[in-house]
C-alpha positions in Angstrom: 34.3 -24.5 12.2 30.5 -24.5 12.5 28.3 -21.8 11.0 27.2 -19.1 13.5 23.9 -17.4 13.1 21.8 -14.8 14.9 18.6 -12.9 14.4 18.1 -9.2 14.3 15.2 -7.6 16.2 11.7 -7.3 14.9 10.9 -3.7 14.6 7.3 -3.6 13.4 5.6 -0.4 14.4 3.8 -0.1 17.7 0.5 -2.0 17.5 2.0 -4.6 15.1 2.1 -3.1 11.6 2.4 0.2 9.9 -1.3 0.3 9.2 -2.3 -0.5 12.8 -1.1 2.9 14.1 -3.8 4.5 11.9 -6.7 2.3 12.7 -8.6 5.2 14.4 -8.0 7.4 11.4 -9.2 4.7 9.1 -12.4 4.3 11.2 -13.1 8.1 11.0 -12.5 8.1 7.2 -14.8 5.1 6.8 -17.6 6.9 8.7 -17.2 10.0 6.5 -17.1 7.9 3.3 -20.2 5.9 4.1 -22.2 9.0 5.0 -21.2 10.9 1.8 -21.8 7.8 -0.3 -25.4 7.6 0.9 -25.8 11.4 0.3 -24.4 11.2 -3.2 -26.6 8.2 -4.1 -29.7 10.2 -3.1 -28.4 13.3 -4.9 -27.6 11.3 -8.1 -31.1 9.8 -8.2 -32.8 13.2 -7.5 -30.7 15.1 -10.0 -30.4 12.2 -12.5 -26.7 12.7 -12.5 -24.5 9.8 -13.6 -21.4 11.7 -12.4 -22.8 11.8 -8.8 -23.8 8.1 -9.0 -20.3 7.3 -10.3 -18.7 9.2 -7.5 -20.9 7.4 -5.0 -20.0 4.0 -6.5 -16.3 5.0 -6.1 -17.0 5.9 -2.5 -18.6 2.5 -2.0 -15.3 0.9 -3.1 -13.5 3.3 -0.8 -15.7 2.1 2.1 -15.1 -1.5 1.3 -11.4 -0.9 1.0 -11.3 0.9 4.3 -13.3 -1.9 5.9 -10.9 -4.5 4.5 -7.9 -2.5 5.8 -9.4 -2.4 9.3 -10.2 -6.2 9.1 -6.7 -6.8 8.0 -5.4 -4.9 11.0 -7.4 -7.2 13.2 -5.8 -10.3 11.7 -2.4 -8.8 11.4 -2.2 -8.1 15.1 -3.0 -11.7 16.0 0.1 -13.3 17.6 2.5 -15.5 15.5 2.1 -19.3 15.8 4.3 -22.3 15.1 2.9 -22.6 11.6 2.6 -18.8 10.9 5.8 -17.5 12.2 5.1 -13.9 11.0 1.5 -14.1 12.3 -1.1 -12.7 9.9 0.8 -9.5 9.0 0.5 -10.2 5.3 -3.3 -10.1 5.5 -2.9 -6.3 5.0 -1.3 -6.9 1.6 -4.0 -9.3 0.6 -6.6 -6.7 1.5 -4.7 -4.1 -0.6 -4.7 -6.6 -3.5 -8.4 -7.2 -3.2 -9.0 -3.5 -3.0 -7.0 -2.9 -6.2 -9.0 -5.6 -8.1 -12.3 -4.1 -6.9 -11.2 -0.6 -7.9 -10.3 -1.8 -11.4 -13.7 -3.3 -11.8 -15.5 -0.2 -10.6 -13.4 2.0 -12.9 -14.3 -0.1 -15.9 -18.0 0.0 -15.0 -18.0 3.8 -14.6 -16.3 4.1 -18.1 -18.9 1.8 -19.6 -21.9 3.6 -18.1 -20.5 7.0 -19.2 -20.3 5.8 -22.8 -23.9 4.5 -22.5 -25.0 7.9 -21.4 -23.6 9.4 -24.6 -25.8 7.0 -26.5 -28.9 7.6 -24.4 -28.7 11.2 -23.0 -30.4 12.2 -19.8 -31.7 15.5 -18.4 -29.4 16.2 -15.4 -30.4 18.9 -12.9 -27.3 21.1 -12.5 -28.3 22.9 -9.3 -28.9 19.8 -7.1 -25.7 18.2 -8.6 -23.6 21.2 -7.4 -25.0 20.9 -3.9 -24.3 17.2 -3.5 -21.0 17.5 -5.3 -19.9 20.2 -2.9 -20.8 18.0 0.1 -18.7 15.2 -1.3 -15.7 17.5 -2.0 -15.7 18.9 1.6 -15.9 15.4 3.1 -13.1 14.1 0.9 -10.8 17.0 1.8 -11.4 16.2 5.5 -10.5 12.5 4.9 -7.4 13.4 2.9 -6.2 15.5 5.8 -6.6 12.6 8.2 -4.9 10.1 5.9 -2.0 12.4 4.7 0.6 11.2 7.2 -0.2 7.5 7.2 -0.1 7.1 3.5 3.7 7.5 3.6 4.1 4.4 5.8 1.4 1.9 4.8 0.2 0.5 1.5 -3.3 0.1 2.8 -3.4 3.7 4.1 -1.9 4.8 0.8 -4.6 2.9 -1.1 -7.3 4.7 1.0 -5.5 8.0 0.4 -5.4 7.5 -3.3 -9.0 6.5 -3.5 -10.1 9.5 -1.5 -7.9 11.8 -3.6 -9.5 10.4 -6.7 -12.9 11.0 -5.1 -12.1 14.6 -4.3 -11.1 15.2 -7.9 -14.3 13.3 -8.9 -16.4 15.6 -6.8 -14.7 18.6 -8.4 -15.4 17.1 -11.8 -19.1 16.7 -10.8 -19.3 20.3 -9.7 -17.7 21.6 -12.9 -20.0 19.5 -15.1 -23.0 20.8 -13.2 -21.9 24.4 -13.6 -21.5 23.7 -17.4 -25.0 22.2 -17.5 -26.5 25.2 -15.6 -24.8 27.8 -17.7 -25.0 26.2 -21.2 -27.5 23.4 -21.0 -24.9 21.0 -22.5 -26.0 17.7 -20.9 -22.9 15.8 -22.3 -20.9 17.5 -19.5 -22.3 14.9 -17.0 -21.0 11.7 -18.8 -17.8 13.5 -19.6 -17.3 14.1 -15.9 -18.0 10.4 -15.3 -15.3 9.5 -17.9 -12.9 11.7 -16.0 -13.7 10.0 -12.7 -13.2 6.5 -14.3 -9.9 7.6 -15.9 -8.7 8.9 -12.5 -9.5 5.6 -10.8 -7.6 3.2 -13.1 -4.0 4.6 -13.3 -3.7 5.1 -9.6 -5.0 1.7 -9.0 -2.5 0.1 -11.4 0.4 1.8 -9.6 -0.8 0.6 -6.2 -1.4 -2.9 -7.7 2.2 -3.0 -8.9 3.5 -2.1 -5.4 1.3 -4.7 -3.8 2.4 -7.4 -6.3 6.1 -6.5 -5.5 5.4 -7.4 -1.9 3.7 -10.6 -2.7 6.5 -11.6 -5.2 9.0 -10.8 -2.4 10.8 -8.2 -4.4 13.5 -6.2 -2.6 12.0 -3.1 -0.8 12.0 -0.2 -3.3 14.2 2.0 -1.0 16.9 -0.8 -0.5 19.6 -1.0 -3.2 20.8 -4.6 -3.0 24.1 -3.7 -4.7 24.8 -1.1 -2.0 23.8 -3.5 0.7 26.4 -6.0 -0.6 29.0 -3.3 -0.9 28.5 -2.2 2.7 28.7 -5.8 4.1 31.9 -6.5 2.1 33.4 -3.3 3.4 33.3 -4.6 7.0 36.7 -5.8 8.3 37.2 -9.5 7.8 34.3 -10.1 5.5 35.4 -12.0 2.4 32.2 -12.7 0.6 28.4 -12.5 0.8 26.0 -15.0 -0.8 22.3 -16.0 -0.5 21.6 -12.4 0.1 17.8 -11.7 0.1 15.6 -8.8 1.1 11.8 -8.7 1.0 8.8 -7.1 2.7 6.4 -9.0 5.0 3.9 -6.1 5.1 4.1 -2.3 5.2 6.9 -1.2 7.5 8.3 -4.7 8.0 11.3 -5.2 5.6 13.4 -8.3 6.2 16.9 -9.4 5.1 18.9 -12.5 5.3 22.4 -13.3 4.1 25.3 -15.8 4.4 28.4 -13.8 5.3 31.9 -15.4 4.8 34.3 -14.1 7.5 38.0 -14.8 7.9 38.6 -17.2 10.7 41.3 -15.1 12.4 38.9 -12.1 12.5 36.1 -14.2 14.1 38.6 -15.6 16.6 39.8 -12.1 17.5 36.5 -10.3 17.9 34.0 -13.1 18.3 30.7 -13.9 16.6 28.6 -11.6 18.7 30.6 -8.4 17.8 30.6 -9.4 14.1 26.9 -9.8 14.2 26.4 -6.5 15.9 28.5 -4.7 13.3 26.4 -6.3 10.5 23.2 -5.4 12.2 24.3 -1.8 12.8 25.5 -1.4 9.3 22.2 -2.3 7.7 20.0 -0.7 10.4 21.9 2.7 10.1 22.2 2.8 6.3 19.2 1.0 4.9 16.5 1.0 7.7 16.4 -2.8 7.6 16.6 -3.8 11.2 15.0 -7.3 11.0 18.0 -9.3 9.7 19.2 -12.9 9.9 22.9 -13.6 9.2 24.8 -16.8 9.0 28.5 -16.4 9.6 30.6 -18.8 7.7 34.3 -19.6 7.4 36.0 -19.7 4.0 35.0 -22.7 1.9 31.8 -23.4 3.7 29.7 -22.3 0.7 31.3 -25.1 -1.3 30.4 -27.5 1.4 26.8 -26.4 1.3 26.7 -26.8 -2.5 27.9 -30.4 -2.2 25.2 -31.1 0.4 22.5 -29.7 -1.8 23.6 -32.0 -4.7 
């Protein structure tokens, strides 16, 4: 009896990928970020505030990350070809990886400069620092509101959200340090705020980097328990075994699963391959939100035949 196989349906979000639905939001966030970055650079120079310059540097990485995310959307929405059967969807993940590496570099630089400021203190003007820090905080809160929903569905949008969140906290740290300088004259508050900003950048980036590497290493989606998937498949009437069971993620919002399912011949004869495939598809789509599936239906003993062919 020959092996039957069928493909599930591709259910990428409208526009191609999860990030594509938020392209407009990313553009607005990019415009806000670039504007505030320039404002904070000017403010940092005028007030001689390392904290403001550090926050502006972080915003520069945000802007680059947002730009890469938008560029990735452009490539991800290009049609699939004979050689690239999933198109360029994974370009989004590569952009997220590059963004993570960039953030780690900037975080390290900010920490280094903050330590140098302790060695060579500067005279920071608290009043100007408060003004420019407040501008940054308001702009970051607007961007966070825009990105709030999309960060639950896309790694790239989540990366942008985390960066802007860190920026908002950074702006708050800038304001607090400036208030301390104004009220006490303690100039060390500025490099301390810079250290806080650097320490906020690194842990969040490491978490995002881990999630990005999981996609590139084709780990099972974090919300898909492979043991439960196997149990559900085996619970279907007539299924005797499951092997070569794999699940991975092409890009945000595109989980994929494949499996070889051993089915009793009498069950296949009674209900047919098509109904069996529909039952498998519905099982995984309903319980695990994995709708892009490929199944190979096999009679008993076919796995041993495959093993002999492989050797």
